[in-house]
C-alpha angles and dihedrals in degrees: 000000000000129000117276111264113251117244118246110283093003094135092045091053093045093052092046094050092046090052090048090052091049091048089052091051092048090055090059088063093047110098095201092051094046091048089052091045093052091049090047092050091048091051091046090054087056092051099263109121096172098100093041091051091048091054091049092049091049091052093048092048090050092052093045091052095041095050100036092116092046092051090050090055091048089052091053090051098046103037084080099168090046093227094135093249128097100222121210090254093051091045092049091054090052094046093051090057093042094050094045091055093040091054092046094051094040091056090065096031097051092041091054093047094049094046092047091049092049094048097041093098096043136072090250114105124193088209090073121090114280093251088065093055119099118256089246092057091047091052092049092049089055097042102043100064094061089048090053090051092047093052095043093048087068087069095042095088138118088246092058091045090054093047090052090052093047090056089057093049095092095172094047090229098121093259133110115200126199096256093055093043092053096044101036107033095092092046092049095047095044091051093056102028097047108191094196091052091048090051090052092049092049092047091050090053091046091051091047097046102033106035092137093051091047092052091051091050095047099038099028131259121281093032115197114283128192093274090052090050092051093047090049091050092050090049092050092048093051092053090050093052098041 
């Protein structure tokens, strides 16, 4: 039985999404960006979305500029009848491939980011071999990917595909030309497949379904029980009377 034939542009999309993920991770290590992100979040909490929106726009613009050539190649692959318009059928074929790869990569990417965030204040390090990880971390690393897929599948629908295409139809005439596809694809996808919202939804499910594991990760495994407390008290008392 031979290998499954790759979809048109599959490798292009995979490389692009991996680079986008890496760029997002790099921003977390950038002090200026994180300072701006904290200020934007603070302003957003007070009802001012201006700074938050500006950060989002900057990220979209960066991706649109960085992957302009890639998007041009994807257009050439998916405008199959070469009529200069990305029909709904052609766009749907592209979005199915894009979302499948996005879900696959997000399963590992979101899992890594959540686990690293949870273990940041503990002695546990995800850079160690798996046999050194706590049982709780191991369970989370197994359980989170299916949750990511479940949440993201809600956006992997014909309705979402159409909405993405409509956002690229700048003339509202039912047509999407190459220029608008190249310049507006990232904006359209990010507006409807909101990574931050997906992260929040996944984290909410993790907290709901794995409260015990989360407590052991955050507070340490084998937390003190009543017997430990009594033993500790006896030990303390003996040092005081000696």
